[in-house]
N, C-alpha and C positions, 0 to 999 in steps of 0.2 A: 596514502595508506595502502600499500600493496597487500594482496591477500595473505601471503605467507607471514609477513611481519606482523600485521595487525592481529591475525587470527591466532598466531602463536601466543601473543600477549593476552588475548582473550582467554585462551585455554589455561594459561598460568594463573590468571586471577580467579578463574572459575574454580580451579583446584584449591586455591587459598580460601575462597569464600564458602565452599560447601564441603561437607564431610560425609564419609561413608558410615557403615555400621561399625561401631567400636565398643569395646568394653568400657562402660561408664565409670568404672572404678579406676581406670588408668588415665594418666595425663601424658599427652604427647608433647615433649618440650619444644618440638619444632613446629607445632601447629600455629598458624597465624590466626590472630583474632582482630576484631575491629580496632582494638586499642593498639595493637602492635603493627598492623599492616600500613595504615595511612601515615607514612613517615617521610617518604622521599618523592622526588619528582617522577621517578619511574613508577612508583605506586599510583600516582595520579593518572598517568597515561594508561597503565594497565587497568585501572578502575573504569575509565571511560571506554576503553576497548571492550570490556566485559558488557557494558551497556549496548554497544554496537552489536555485539554477538547475539544479544537477545532479539534483534530485528530479524535474524535468520530463522527463528523457530517456526514450527508448523503453524502455530496460532498467530504469528506475525506475518512476515512476507514469504515464508517458506512454502506455504500451501493454502491454508484455509481462507485467507482474505479474498482470494479470487472467487471462491464459492459464495461468500457473503455479499460481495459487492457486484459481481458480474453475473454469475449463474443464477443468483436469486432475483436478478432484475429482469427486465423485459427483453434483454438481448440473448439470454441463455436459459437453459433448463437442463435437468438431469433425468436420464432414464437408467440410472445405475441400478444394478441388481442388489446393491446395498440399500435396502428400502429406506432406512432412516436418513441416508444421505440424500436420496431423491426427495424425500419429504422436507428436509432442511431447505431445499431450494424452492419449495412450495410454501414456506413459512408454517409448516405443520410440525408440531413437536408432541410426542408422547413421553419423551425422556428428556428432561431439562438438563441432564448431565451428558447429553450426546457429545461425542468427541470434538467435532469442529467448534461448537459454541463454547464448550468448556475450555478448550485449549486457546481459543482467541482471548477469552477472559484471563486465563492464567498467564499466558505468555506476555500479554501487554503489562500485567502487574509485576511479573518477574523482572521485566526490563525497567519498569518504573522503580522498583526496589533498588536495582543497581544504580540507576541514575540518581536517585535520592541520596545514596551514600556519597557519590562524587560531589554533589551539590553541598552536602553537609560537612564533609571532612576535608576536601581538598583546600578550601580557603585557609585552613590552619597549618598547611604544610609550608615549610620554608623552601621556596623554589623560585624560579624565574616568574615574575609577576605577570608578564604577558602570556606565558604558557599557562599559568594557573587560571587566569581569567578565561582564556580560550577553552580549556578543558571543561570548566564549569559551564560555559556557554554551550558547548557541544552537548553536555548532559541535559541542559534545559531544553534544547531543541529536541532531543530524543524523548524526554518526558512529555513535551507538548505533542509530539507525533503520536505517542501511545494514547494520551488522553483524547486526541482528535478521533482516533478509532473507537475508543470506548464510549465517548459521549454520543457518537453517531450511531453506534450499534446497540448500545444498552440504555441510553438515556440517563437516569439517575444512578450515578456510580460513586463509590467512595473516592474522595479526593485526598490522596495520601501524599504529603509533601515532606515528610521526614522519614529517616530510616525506620522500617517497621520493627516492632518488637512482638514477641510471641503472644503477649497478652492483649495486644491491640484489637479493638473491635470498632473500627471507624464507621461513622455515620455516612449515609449517602448524601451527596451534594446534588443540588438542582443542576440541570444543564447550563443555566445562566452562570452559576458559580464556576463550573468547570470551564466554560468558554472564557470567562474572565481570567482564569489562571493560565490558560493556553496563551491568551494574548499577552499576559504579563511575562511569561517565560520567554516567548519569542521576541518581545520588545527588548528584553534584557540580553538575549542572545545576539540580536542584531548589533548591539552596541559593542560587542567584544569579538565577534567572529571575523575572520579574514575574508577577503573577497575570493581567494583561491588558495590552493596548496600545490606543493610540488613533491616529487619523489614518492617516498613511502607513505606520505600523509594524504595523497590524493584519494578522495572518497569520503573524507570527513565532512561534517556539516559546515557549510559556508554561510556568509552573510546573506547571499542570494537565496539559499535554501530556507533560511529562517524568514526572509521577507516573503517568499512564495508561499510558505506554509501559513504565515500570518494572513496573507491574502485569501487563502482557502478557508481559514477560520472565519474571516469576515464574510466571505461569500455564503457559507453555510448558515450564518446568522442573518442573512439578507441585509447586511451592512454594505450595500452595493457601492456607494461612492468610496468608502474606505478600501474595499476590495480592489476597485479599479485603480486607486492610487498605489496600493502595495504592488500589484502586478506591473504597473507602469514603471515602477522603480527597478524591478527585475529586468524588464525588457530594455530599459534605457541604460542599464549598467554597462553594457558592452562586454560582459563576461561570457555571454552565451550566443550561439548562432545555430541555425538549423543545419543538420547534415544534408548533403545533396541527396542521399538515399534514405528514404523513410525506413526501409527494411533494416538498415544497419543498426538502428537503435536497439533492436531486439536480438542481436547476435553477440557472441563473445567479443568480436572485433570492435563492436560499438560501445563496449563498457567504458564508462567514465569519459565519454566523448565531449565535444564542445557544446552539444545540445543538452547534456545532462545537468540538471540542477541538484537533484539528490537521488541516488539509487542505492539499494541495499547490496552490499558486496557479497558475492557467493563464489565458491570455488568448487572444483570437481573432486574426485576421489583422492587427489594428491594432497589435499589439506586435511583429510580426516584425522590423521595422526596428530595434528596440531589442535584438535578439539573443535574444528570448524566443520562446515558442511556445505553442500550445494542445495539449490532449491529443487523441489520435485513437483512444481505446479503442473507441467505438461505430462509428467508420468501419471498423474491422477486424471487430468482433463484431456490430454491430447489424443491423437489418432490411435485407434486400435487396428490391428491387422492380424492376419493368420499367424504371424510370429509373435504377436503381443507386445509391441513396443510401449503401449500405454493402456490404461484402464478405461479410457474414453468415458469418464463419469460426468462429463458436461458436454452438452450439445449447443448448437448455434440456432437461434430462432430465425425463421424466415424474415421477420421484421428487420433484423439487423442486415441481412443480405440485401434487402430491398432499398437500403440507403445508398447503395452504390449504383445508382441509375443514371449517372452523369458521365459522359465521355470526356476524356482529356482533349486539349486543343489539337492534339495529333490524331485524334480519333480512336484512341485506345481506352482500356479500362483504368479506373482509378487504381494506382499501384498499392494503395493501402489495403485493398481487399485481399490480394494474394499474400500480403505480408501478415495478415491477421487470421485468415481462414484458408484451410487446405481443402479444395474440392475439385480441382482440375489439375491433373498431373503435369501438363506441359509447362506449367509455371515453375516446376521444381526439377526439370530435366529427368523426369521419370513418369510413368503412367500411373494414374490413380489405382487401377486394378492390380498392378504389379505389386504395389506396396501395401495396399489396404484390402485386397480382395474385393468382393462386391460391396459389402457393408451398406447396401441400399443407396449407394452414392451419397452418404452422409457428409455434410461439411463438418470439418473439425477445426477447433482452435489450434493455432500453431505459434502464436506470438510468445516469445521467450523460450521456445522449444528447440531442441536439436533435431528438427524434422529431416534434416539432410543426412542423418545417420540412420543405421538400421534399427536402432533402439533408443529409447529415452532412458537416460541414466537416473537413478534415484538421487544422485548428486550432480545436478546440472550446474555448470559453472557460469551460466549467463546471469548477469546481475538483473535485478528487478527494479525498473524505474518507478520511483514514487512521484517525482516531478521532473518534467523536462520542458524545454522552451516551447515545443509545438503545442503542448497542452496549455501552458500558461498563456500563450497568445489567445487561445479560444476562451479560457476562463476570464481573461481581461475583456474580451469582446462581450461576453455574457454580462459581466458586471457593468460595463459601459451602457449597454442597452437597458438594463434594469434600472440604472441610475438616470435614465433619460438623456443619455448622450450617445445615440446610435452612430453619429458620424465618427466618433472616436473609436468605434469598434471596427470600422471598415479596414484600416491598414493591418490590423491583427488577423482578421479573417483571411484577407488576401495573401498575407505572407505564407500561411499554411496551404492555401489553395495553390499558390504558385509552385511550391515544392511538389505538390501532387500532380502538377501539370494541368490543372483546371483553369478555366478562364476566370479572371477577377470579377467579383461582384461589383455592381454599380448601384448608385442610389442609396436608399436608406435600408440598412440590414435589419432583419427581424429576429426575434428570439427563435422562431422556427428554423430559420436558416442557420443560426449558431448551433442549435441543438443537433441538426443534421450533420454539421461539420464536426461537432464533438463526437458523435457516434462513429464517424468515419476515421477520425484522427485518434480517438482515445478508446476505441473498442477493446475490451479485455485488459484495461489498465486501471482497474479499481475505481473508475470514475462514474459509471452509470448510476449506481445507487445514490450517490451524492446528488446528482442532477435531479433525480426523481424526488428526493427528499426536499431540496431547497425550492423546487418549482411546484410543490404541493401535489405531486402525482400520488403520493402515499396517504394523503389526508382528505383531499377534495373528492367527494363522491363522483362528480362528473369525470374527473381525470382518472379515478380508479376504474371507472367503466371503460375509458379509453384503453387503459392497460390490459383489461380483460380481452379486448379485441386483438391485441398484439400477442398475448401470452396467456394460455389457458391456465397456467399455474396460479394466476391471480384470482381464480374463480372463488376461492374461499377467503381471500385476503380481506382483512379489516384494518382500519387505521391503527389499532393498538398493536398490530403485528409489525409496525415499523421497527420496533425494538426486538432483539433476540431475548428469549427468556434468560434471566440470570441463573447460572448453574445452581442446582439445588445443593450441591456440596458446599458452595460458598455461603448460602443461606443457613445451612446447618452449622457451619463454623461461626458465623457472625449474626447474632439475632438482630443487629441494627440494620441489616440489609433486607429490604422487603421486595417481594416479587411483583412484577407488573400485574395489574388487574386485567387479565386478558385470557381469552380462550384460544388455545393454540392447536386444537385438534379438529 
């Protein structure tokens, strides 16, 4: 699924499914409706392409999830002059409609709305049955991914499984109900999705992507043995292998590589006319300089840098540090001060950024990894240890360490060792908040106290702030949605 082909399709369907301001007394004879659109095989493909397009939005993988999962955790913080944004990363809210939280909510549900149409209408289209089942499976994967974010970030959320109507006022579901639906969607997707794609379809959800996401769903629910089994299926499939260079995963050259399990497809300015876009994660979070390539709205906690205290077998530094954080110019063939001025020698996030250019573009063409093999190895190791099978964790941990040039671990691995490896391998990849949640760092008072020693922004944190406040605009529209009983100020 190359960028130009898929994203043009997304734009066409988006135009069909949304309207502008029109005279309500006039009828456009060419306007598509739900009843007239879902007729052909091409309509089915365009429909699921529009759901993929939703993954690019700011509230999905285009921008704000990095703030919610990484900067809000103990590896990052914000000293943004945008006060509400800095407070967002401290879990402090005075405005429940603050842009990042509101857009995360809205854009997950917009994408669910598109996926629900595919799931509801495509089965009735006369078309190739294999393609029909695959398209519906792709939509179920996308819906599961969106609910995975929603249930983790907001807790009790409306579970909408049919195309929405204007008069709908859905009830909130419990987290258990939402997790059960995620498992159902992914199990059904696994049964119909292919192992891989070729040509213009590369980038679509595969069987391995659904298996990996199912493993992550089990992991967040502490279903350790089931998570271990799901991850093992991905590892044993033979579809994926580690790239020799860790850094390549986060460059345009590494898009859709053999390490990729699922990544959100982005394009640069050349795809804007097709209705698509690039990601601007590093335009918001990346290095600032005298020429202003980025807004540097997210900083790196010393706690994260401290994880890289182990030398490679050749006596060098762990290469994952310089691929994740920019704080010493020689690693980038330029001096820090030349590019960034003094800036108090601040370390900056650079993963998924065009740090090698003189500016960060608002439409960065580098894809955002949602799941890749390096991460799945470590999640498998964590699940195995928690399931009481630490010996099964060792090969997964050492596969990742070998790529980094570190000596293999011996003996019985511990959760602390896996946590450290996850920090080094998955820093700034949306994973840290998930670890803190499933290992009770956000609910256990003793572990919250530990977080406060790592990150001053947890000073006012309380367990009810695990969840973002539900946007007040949503509550005003739907009286069946209730706000968390929590003080956020």
